[in-house]
N, C-alpha and C positions, 0 to 999 in steps of 0.2 A: 718039121717045125711048125708051131702054131702061131696064129695071129698075135696072141698075147706076148710071145717072145719078140716078135717084130715090133709090137707097140712099145715095149720097153726100149728097144733100139731107137725107135722114132723119137721117144721122149728124150733120150740121151742126145740125139742129134739136134733136136730143137733147143735143148739147153746148152749146147756147145760142149758136151761131155764126150768122153770116149765111148764107143759102142761096146756093148757086152762082148766078151771074147768069143762067144759062140755065134755071133752074127757079124759077118763081114759087111763092109759098105756095099760091095757088089751084090751080095745076097739080099740085102735090104732093098736096094734099088730094083732088083729083079722082082721081088715080092710086091713092091709098090706098083710096078707096071701091071701086075696081074690081079691085084686085090683092091677093088674100089672101096671096100669098107675101111681098110687101113689107110688108103689115100685120104679119105674123108676124115678119119680120126686124126691124121697128121695135120690136115688143114685146121681142124678145130683146136688142136694143141697149139699151133703157131698163133692162131687168132687169140686164144686165151692168154698166151704169153705177151702178146702185143697190148691187149687190154689191161692186163695186170701191171705192165710197165708204166702205163699212163695214170695209174691211181696214185693219189697222194695220201700219205698217212694223216689220220685225223688228229 
């Protein structure tokens, strides 16, 4: 499995959605332990969600 597939799962997790059927929660957690690029991507995704939640419509 490639990082792009795990990043789709990270995005779903950040958004509170179900993970894609091909990625279990355990597989995602194991990948995050071994892949610093995806851990960093996940941190940035969570930060972006937090920042976006604080924006007010114009």
